C-alpha positions in Angstrom: 198.2 -89.1 104.4 198.2 -92.7 105.6 201.4 -94.7 105.8 202.3 -98.2 106.9 205.5 -98.6 109.0 207.4 -101.3 110.8 208.8 -100.1 114.1 212.0 -101.5 115.5 212.2 -100.4 119.2 215.4 -100.5 121.3 217.7 -99.5 118.5 221.0 -97.6 118.9 219.7 -94.5 117.2 216.5 -93.1 115.7 216.5 -93.7 111.9 214.0 -93.6 109.1 214.5 -96.2 106.3 212.4 -96.8 103.2 212.6 -100.4 102.0 210.5 -102.3 99.5 207.7 -99.8 99.6 207.4 -99.8 103.4 209.0 -97.5 105.9 211.1 -98.9 108.7 211.5 -96.7 111.7 214.3 -97.5 114.2 213.6 -96.0 117.7 215.8 -95.9 120.8 212.8 -96.1 123.1 211.9 -99.5 124.5 208.5 -101.1 123.7 207.3 -100.7 127.3 204.3 -98.7 128.6 203.7 -97.0 125.3 207.1 -95.3 125.2 207.9 -96.6 121.7 204.5 -95.3 120.4 205.1 -91.8 121.9 208.6 -91.8 120.5 207.2 -92.9 117.1 204.7 -90.0 117.0 207.5 -87.5 118.0 209.9 -88.9 115.4 207.3 -88.9 112.6 206.2 -85.3 113.5 209.9 -84.2 113.3 210.5 -86.0 110.0 207.4 -84.7 108.2 207.5 -81.3 109.9 204.0 -81.8 111.4 202.5 -81.2 114.8 202.3 -84.2 117.1 198.6 -83.6 117.5 198.1 -84.2 113.8 199.6 -87.7 113.9 197.6 -90.7 115.0 198.3 -94.4 115.1 195.1 -95.9 113.7 196.2 -99.6 113.6 198.7 -101.7 115.4 199.1 -100.1 118.8 200.6 -103.3 120.3 202.3 -104.5 117.1 205.5 -103.6 115.3 203.5 -103.1 112.1 201.5 -99.9 112.4 199.3 -97.7 110.2 199.8 -94.0 110.9 197.6 -91.1 109.7 199.1 -87.7 109.3 196.4 -85.0 108.9 196.8 -81.4 107.9 
């Protein structure tokens, strides 16, 4: 499964919102040294009950707009 997300780092709490056909993911982790990307992978893994090793950011490593692949 491939999904497009917009990441909002530095939020008060972790949250998952579906809005206008796109997912917005609020993360408490700051966008420094890859902490937000690591938190994103952990949060998506928890949300979709998948292993962290099955989740990969395939586009947008340094952008708020990312494409994520979740494999089985």
